[in-house]
VEXDREN-2710 file (C-alpha; in Angstrom, 1 decimal):
% VEXDREN-2710
k/r/px/py/pz
1/MET/-33.7/56.9/69.2
2/ASN/-35.9/54.0/68.5
3/LYS/-37.3/55.5/65.4
4/PRO/-38.7/52.9/63.0
5/ILE/-36.4/52.0/60.0
6/LYS/-37.7/53.9/57.0
7/HIS/-37.4/52.2/53.6
8/GLY/-37.9/54.5/50.6
9/TYR/-40.9/52.5/49.5
10/TRP/-43.0/53.4/52.5
11/GLY/-44.3/56.7/53.8
12/SER/-42.6/58.8/56.4
13/SER/-45.3/61.2/57.4
14/VAL/-47.1/58.9/59.9
15/ASP/-45.6/56.9/62.7
16/TYR/-47.9/53.9/63.2
17/ARG/-46.8/53.8/66.9
18/ASP/-48.5/57.1/67.4
19/LEU/-51.7/55.5/66.0
20/LEU/-51.3/52.5/68.3
21/LYS/-51.1/54.9/71.3
22/ARG/-54.3/56.7/70.1
23/ILE/-56.1/53.3/69.7
24/ALA/-55.1/52.4/73.3
25/GLU/-56.6/55.7/74.5
26/ILE/-59.9/55.3/72.7
27/GLY/-60.1/51.5/73.1
28/PRO/-61.9/51.4/76.4
29/THR/-64.7/53.6/75.0
30/LEU/-64.9/51.5/71.8
31/GLU/-65.3/48.5/74.1
32/ALA/-67.9/50.2/76.3
33/ASN/-70.0/51.0/73.2
34/ALA/-69.9/47.4/71.8
35/ALA/-73.3/46.4/73.1
36/ALA/-74.9/49.7/71.9
37/ASP/-73.3/49.2/68.5
38/GLU/-75.0/45.8/68.2
39/GLU/-78.3/47.3/69.3
40/ALA/-78.0/50.1/66.8
41/GLY/-76.9/47.8/64.0
42/GLU/-73.9/50.0/63.3
43/LEU/-71.2/51.8/65.2
44/THR/-72.6/54.4/67.6
45/GLN/-71.8/58.0/66.7
46/GLU/-69.3/58.2/69.5
47/SER/-67.4/55.2/68.4
48/PHE/-67.3/56.4/64.8
49/GLU/-66.1/59.9/65.8
50/LEU/-63.3/58.4/67.8
51/LEU/-62.1/56.3/64.8
52/LYS/-62.4/59.1/62.2
53/PRO/-59.2/61.0/63.2
54/LEU/-57.1/57.8/62.7
55/ARG/-58.0/58.0/58.9
56/ILE/-57.9/54.2/58.6
57/SER/-59.2/54.5/55.1
58/HIS/-55.9/56.2/54.1
59/LEU/-53.4/53.8/55.8
60/LEU/-52.3/52.1/52.6
61/ALA/-52.9/55.0/50.1
62/THR/-49.8/56.7/48.9
63/GLU/-48.5/59.9/50.5
64/ALA/-49.0/61.7/47.2
65/LEU/-52.7/61.1/47.8
66/GLY/-52.6/62.2/51.4
67/GLY/-52.3/58.7/52.7
68/ALA/-49.9/57.1/55.2
69/GLN/-48.4/54.6/52.8
70/LEU/-47.7/52.2/55.6
71/PRO/-46.3/48.7/55.1
72/PRO/-48.8/45.9/55.5
73/THR/-47.3/44.6/58.7
74/GLN/-48.0/47.9/60.5
75/VAL/-51.5/48.0/59.1
76/LEU/-52.1/44.5/60.5
77/GLU/-51.0/45.6/63.9
78/LEU/-53.3/48.6/63.8
79/LEU/-56.3/46.6/62.8
80/GLU/-55.4/44.0/65.4
81/ALA/-55.3/46.6/68.1
82/ILE/-58.7/48.2/67.2
83/THR/-60.4/44.7/67.0
84/TRP/-59.0/43.7/70.4
85/HIS/-61.2/46.4/71.9
86/SER/-64.2/46.0/69.6
87/GLY/-64.9/43.5/66.8
88/ALA/-67.4/45.8/65.2
89/ALA/-65.1/48.8/65.2
90/GLY/-62.3/46.6/63.9
91/TRP/-64.5/45.2/61.1
92/VAL/-65.6/48.6/59.9
93/SER/-62.1/49.9/60.1
94/MET/-60.6/47.0/58.1
95/VAL/-63.3/47.4/55.4
96/HIS/-62.7/51.2/55.0
97/CYS/-58.9/50.6/55.1
98/CYS/-58.8/47.9/52.4
99/ILE/-61.4/49.3/50.0
100/GLY/-59.8/52.7/50.4
101/ALA/-56.5/51.1/49.3
102/MET/-58.2/49.5/46.3
103/SER/-59.6/52.9/45.2
104/ALA/-56.3/54.5/45.7
105/ALA/-54.5/51.8/43.8
106/PHE/-56.6/51.1/40.8
107/LEU/-58.6/54.2/39.9
108/PRO/-57.1/56.6/37.2
109/ASP/-55.4/59.8/38.2
110/SER/-58.4/62.0/37.3
111/ALA/-60.5/60.1/39.8
112/VAL/-58.1/59.9/42.7
113/GLU/-57.3/63.6/42.3
114/ARG/-61.0/64.3/43.2
115/LEU/-61.5/61.5/45.8
116/PHE/-58.3/62.0/47.6
117/ALA/-57.9/65.8/47.1
118/PRO/-56.6/67.9/50.0
119/GLY/-59.3/68.6/52.5
120/THR/-61.3/65.5/51.6
121/ASP/-61.8/62.6/54.0
122/ASN/-63.6/60.0/51.9
123/ARG/-64.3/56.5/53.1
124/PHE/-65.3/53.6/50.9
125/SER/-67.6/50.7/51.5
126/GLY/-69.5/48.2/49.4
127/GLN/-69.6/44.7/47.8
128/GLY/-67.2/43.0/45.4
129/ALA/-69.7/40.5/44.0
130/PRO/-71.1/41.6/40.7
131/LEU/-74.8/42.0/41.6
132/GLY/-75.5/45.0/39.4
133/MET/-75.4/46.2/35.8
134/LEU/-73.6/49.1/34.2
135/LYS/-75.2/50.5/31.0
136/LYS/-72.9/52.7/28.9
137/VAL/-74.0/56.3/28.4
138/GLU/-72.2/59.5/27.3
139/GLY/-69.5/60.3/29.8
140/GLY/-69.9/57.2/31.8
141/TYR/-72.4/54.6/32.9
142/ARG/-75.8/54.1/34.6
143/LEU/-75.6/51.7/37.5
144/THR/-78.5/49.6/38.7
145/GLY/-78.4/46.7/41.2
146/LYS/-78.8/45.4/44.7
147/TRP/-75.9/44.3/46.9
148/SER/-75.6/42.7/50.4
149/TYR/-73.0/43.0/53.2
150/GLY/-72.1/46.6/52.7
151/SER/-70.1/46.8/55.9
152/GLY/-69.7/50.2/57.3
153/PHE/-71.9/51.6/54.5
154/SER/-73.6/54.3/56.5
155/HIS/-70.2/55.5/57.8
156/ALA/-68.7/55.7/54.3
157/THR/-68.9/58.5/51.8
158/TYR/-68.5/56.5/48.5
159/SER/-69.7/53.1/47.4
160/HIS/-67.5/50.4/45.8
161/SER/-69.8/48.0/43.9
162/ALA/-69.0/45.3/41.4
163/ALA/-71.3/45.1/38.4
164/PHE/-71.4/43.6/34.9
165/VAL/-71.2/45.8/31.9
166/ASP/-74.4/45.6/29.7
167/ASP/-73.5/44.5/26.2
168/GLY/-76.5/46.5/24.8
169/THR/-79.0/43.6/25.0
170/GLY/-79.2/43.4/28.8
171/LYS/-76.6/40.6/29.0
172/PRO/-73.1/40.8/30.5
173/ALA/-70.5/42.0/27.9
174/LYS/-67.4/39.9/27.3
175/ASP/-63.8/40.7/26.5
176/GLU/-61.8/39.4/23.5
177/ASN/-61.1/36.2/25.4
178/GLY/-64.7/35.5/26.1
179/ASN/-64.6/36.5/29.7
180/VAL/-67.4/38.6/31.2
181/ILE/-66.3/42.1/32.1
182/VAL/-66.8/43.1/35.8
183/MET/-66.2/46.6/36.8
184/CYS/-66.0/48.2/40.2
185/ALA/-68.1/51.4/40.3
186/HIS/-67.9/54.3/42.8
187/ALA/-70.7/56.7/43.6
188/PRO/-71.6/59.0/46.6
189/ILE/-73.4/57.1/49.4
190/PRO/-76.5/59.4/49.4
191/GLU/-77.2/58.3/45.8
192/HIS/-78.0/54.7/47.1
193/THR/-81.0/53.3/48.9
194/MET/-80.1/51.6/52.2
195/LEU/-82.2/48.5/52.6
196/GLY/-81.1/47.3/56.1
197/ASN/-81.6/43.6/56.5
198/TRP/-78.8/43.1/59.1
199/ASP/-80.3/40.8/61.8
200/VAL/-77.4/38.4/62.4
201/LEU/-75.7/36.1/64.8
202/GLY/-72.6/38.3/65.3
203/LEU/-70.9/41.5/64.0
204/GLY/-74.3/43.2/64.3
205/GLY/-72.6/46.5/65.0
206/THR/-70.9/46.7/61.6
207/GLY/-73.9/47.9/59.7
208/SER/-73.3/45.4/56.9
209/ILE/-76.6/46.2/55.2
210/ASP/-78.1/45.5/51.9
211/TYR/-78.1/48.5/49.6
212/ALA/-79.3/49.4/46.1
213/ALA/-78.6/51.7/43.2
214/GLU/-81.3/52.7/40.6
215/ASP/-80.0/54.3/37.4
216/VAL/-77.1/56.1/39.2
217/PHE/-74.7/57.9/37.0
218/ILE/-71.0/56.8/37.2
219/ALA/-68.4/58.8/35.5
220/ASP/-66.0/57.0/33.1
221/ASP/-63.0/57.4/35.5
222/LEU/-64.9/56.1/38.6
223/VAL/-64.7/52.4/37.5
224/PHE/-61.9/49.9/37.2
225/PRO/-62.0/46.2/36.1
226/ILE/-62.1/44.4/39.4
227/LEU/-60.8/41.1/38.1
228/THR/-57.8/42.4/36.1
229/ALA/-57.1/45.9/37.2
230/PRO/-53.5/46.9/36.8
231/PRO/-52.2/49.0/39.7
232/MET/-51.7/52.7/38.9
233/ARG/-49.5/53.4/41.9
234/GLN/-47.1/51.5/44.2
235/LYS/-47.3/48.9/41.4
236/GLU/-45.2/46.3/43.3
237/LEU/-47.4/46.1/46.4
238/PHE/-50.7/46.7/44.7
239/SER/-50.0/43.9/42.2
240/LEU/-51.6/41.8/45.0
241/GLY/-54.9/43.0/43.5
242/VAL/-58.1/43.6/45.3
243/VAL/-58.0/40.1/46.8
244/GLY/-54.6/40.6/48.4
245/LEU/-55.6/44.0/49.8
246/ALA/-58.8/42.6/51.2
247/ALA/-56.7/39.9/52.9
248/ILE/-54.9/42.5/55.0
249/GLY/-58.1/43.5/56.5
250/HIS/-59.6/40.1/57.3
251/THR/-56.3/38.9/58.6
252/GLY/-55.8/41.9/60.9
253/TRP/-59.3/41.4/62.3
254/ALA/-58.8/37.7/63.1
255/LEU/-55.5/38.6/64.8
256/GLY/-57.2/40.9/67.2
257/THR/-60.2/38.6/67.8
258/GLY/-58.1/35.5/68.6
259/ARG/-55.9/37.4/71.0
260/ARG/-58.8/39.0/72.8
261/MET/-60.5/35.6/73.4
262/LEU/-57.2/34.1/74.8
263/ASP/-56.8/37.1/77.1
264/GLU/-60.4/37.0/78.2
265/ILE/-60.6/33.3/79.2
266/ALA/-57.2/33.6/81.0
267/LYS/-58.6/36.6/83.0
268/PHE/-61.7/34.6/83.8
269/ALA/-59.7/31.6/85.0
270/ARG/-57.7/33.8/87.3
271/ALA/-60.8/34.7/89.3
272/LYS/-61.1/33.0/92.7
273/SER/-64.7/31.8/92.9
274/GLY/-67.4/29.8/91.0
275/ARG/-66.6/28.0/87.8
276/ALA/-63.7/30.4/87.2
277/GLY/-62.0/29.1/90.4
278/LEU/-62.6/25.5/89.3
279/ILE/-61.0/25.9/85.9
280/GLY/-58.2/28.0/87.3
281/GLU/-57.1/24.9/89.4
282/SER/-57.6/22.5/86.5
283/GLU/-54.5/20.9/84.9
284/LYS/-56.6/20.2/81.8
285/PHE/-57.7/23.8/81.4
286/TRP/-54.2/25.2/81.5
287/TYR/-52.9/22.4/79.1
288/ASP/-55.6/23.3/76.7
289/TYR/-54.9/27.0/77.2
290/GLY/-51.2/26.5/76.5
291/ARG/-52.0/24.6/73.3
292/ALA/-54.4/27.4/72.2
293/GLU/-51.7/30.0/72.9
294/ALA/-49.2/28.0/70.8
295/ARG/-51.7/27.6/67.9
296/TYR/-52.4/31.3/67.9
297/ARG/-48.8/32.4/68.1
298/ALA/-47.8/30.0/65.3
299/ALA/-50.6/31.3/63.1
300/ARG/-49.6/34.9/63.9
301/ALA/-46.0/34.2/63.1
302/PHE/-47.0/32.7/59.7
303/VAL/-49.0/35.8/59.0
304/PHE/-46.1/38.2/59.6
305/GLU/-43.6/36.0/57.9
306/THR/-45.8/36.0/54.8
307/TRP/-46.3/39.8/54.8
308/ARG/-42.7/40.6/55.6
309/GLU/-41.7/38.7/52.5
310/ILE/-44.1/40.7/50.5
311/GLU/-42.8/43.9/51.9
312/ALA/-39.2/42.9/51.0
313/LEU/-40.2/42.0/47.5
314/ALA/-42.0/45.4/47.1
315/GLU/-39.0/47.2/48.4
316/ALA/-36.8/45.3/45.9
317/GLY/-39.1/46.5/43.0
318/GLU/-40.7/43.1/42.4
319/LYS/-44.3/42.4/41.8
320/MET/-46.1/39.6/43.6
321/SER/-46.2/36.1/42.3
322/THR/-48.8/33.4/42.5
323/ARG/-46.9/31.9/45.4
324/GLN/-47.1/35.1/47.5
325/ILE/-50.9/35.3/47.0
326/SER/-51.3/31.6/47.8
327/LEU/-49.4/32.1/51.1
328/VAL/-51.5/35.2/51.8
329/HIS/-54.6/33.0/51.5
330/LEU/-53.2/30.3/53.7
331/ALA/-52.1/32.7/56.4
332/LYS/-55.5/34.4/56.4
333/SER/-57.2/31.1/56.6
334/GLU/-55.0/29.7/59.4
335/ILE/-55.4/32.7/61.7
336/HIS/-59.2/32.4/61.3
337/GLU/-59.1/28.6/61.9
338/ALA/-56.9/29.1/65.0
339/GLY/-59.4/31.8/66.2
340/VAL/-62.3/29.4/65.7
341/ASP/-60.5/26.7/67.8
342/ILE/-59.7/29.3/70.5
343/CYS/-63.2/30.5/70.6
344/ASN/-64.7/27.0/70.9
345/PHE/-62.2/26.2/73.7
346/ALA/-62.9/29.4/75.6
347/TYR/-66.7/29.2/75.2
348/ARG/-66.8/25.6/76.5
349/ALA/-64.4/26.4/79.3
350/GLY/-66.4/29.4/80.4
351/GLY/-69.5/27.2/81.0
352/GLY/-72.6/29.2/81.9
353/ALA/-70.6/32.5/82.0
354/SER/-70.1/32.2/78.3
355/LEU/-73.8/32.3/77.7
356/ARG/-74.3/35.7/79.2
357/ALA/-73.8/39.0/77.5
358/GLY/-70.2/40.0/77.7
359/VAL/-66.9/39.8/75.9
360/ILE/-66.6/36.0/75.7
361/GLN/-70.1/35.5/74.2
362/ARG/-69.8/38.5/71.8
363/THR/-66.3/37.5/70.6
364/PHE/-67.4/33.9/70.1
365/ARG/-70.4/35.0/67.9
366/GLU/-68.2/37.4/65.9
367/MET/-65.6/34.8/65.1
368/MET/-68.2/32.3/64.0
369/VAL/-69.6/34.9/61.6
370/ALA/-66.2/36.0/60.3
371/ALA/-65.1/32.4/59.7
372/ASN/-68.1/32.0/57.3
373/HIS/-67.0/34.8/55.1
374/PHE/-66.4/33.8/51.5
375/THR/-62.8/35.0/51.6
376/ILE/-62.1/32.1/54.0
377/ALA/-63.8/29.4/51.8
378/PRO/-62.2/25.9/51.9
379/SER/-62.0/26.0/48.1
380/ILE/-59.5/28.9/48.3
381/VAL/-57.2/27.0/50.7
382/THR/-57.5/23.9/48.4
383/SER/-56.3/25.9/45.4
384/ALA/-53.5/27.4/47.4
385/GLY/-52.4/24.0/48.6
386/ARG/-52.4/22.7/45.0
387/ASP/-50.2/25.6/44.0
388/LEU/-47.7/25.2/46.8
389/GLY/-47.7/21.4/46.3
390/GLY/-46.7/21.9/42.7
391/VAL/-49.9/20.6/41.1
392/TRP/-51.2/23.9/39.9
393/SER/-47.9/25.8/39.7
394/ASN/-48.6/27.0/36.2
395/ARG/-51.7/28.9/37.2
396/VAL/-52.5/32.5/38.4
397/TRP/-54.9/34.0/40.8
398/GLN/-57.9/35.9/39.4
399/PHE/-60.0/37.2/42.1
400/TYR/-60.5/34.1/44.4
401/ASP/-59.9/31.5/41.6
402/LEU/-56.6/29.9/40.6
403/ILE/-57.0/29.8/36.8
404/GLU/-54.8/28.6/33.9
405/LYS/-52.6/31.2/32.3
406/LYS/-53.9/32.6/29.1
END
């Protein structure tokens, strides 16, 4: 009884409710380690070891590759649950989940047979901005470059780094339409130099370091065109592209962070003494709290409405349209904007208590950092609005740009 409905499109080997129970069990330890994570600049070994058995990097990979092949709404709930306990653990988890999905979706069979072979447990981390150069050599490429924001890099086993292809003169090569070619390259983490440089306002425990590659060999089958990659597996869902898959992670993280701040400020207001006692008796506080709850729940409902529609389309054998990706961007943005408003409300309501080390202060800092991520840029929302408003309805999404069809 009460078994989840199984659609043929999704995996049947993993019940996400079992993973939710496991997250609830390890959650208190993840939370207890949050301060130590920040001090270390990455997840503590204990936190990382607790997360590893969940195999978050394989949640969206197909069962044929040893993945769970879960529907996105279940992945959102799992990332939300981890993040509620620890923003840093949630961030590293969502990066490994989404980049793992990209590798499982877009790399050719010969590569995934190695990277996802039985007995392997690879995790992928890196940067999707083309800050390197690939020079063609026999059997593959030589990669050189320097990237920032490699979240969870030290906890990964393979890099995922965007780079231009050298045209032979040191300049980026172009395709037949005159567009620069950007490839996503994969290489073992030990073949890179970790440069650190992660002294930040929030999410300090995510290890989002700068890293570099110097003449690293990349086999021919360990690259895919990051702007235009056709999905090799689960072609309906993965027609979302790298941007749509990344949105699952960022959205799930924001779901957990907004919920945690609402729960924390309500817990604070229920206390009996000091400022907590004052705001607990305040009509204004509870009015503002009610409005914040409504804003969060509305944004969350929009998120799940959007992703349930995507799941239904995938199950029906349909690929994703421009409209679906526009809605993904809007839902992702709205859950972050709701989270920013909630965090500002809770931070101000908490008064001096918000200044001190603890969940309210840490969650506030983490949300402000996440809201500055380029995937939440106002220009993306503007383009999505133009699409849904019928102004740019003849365009298609390429990476984070809504471009004219060619």
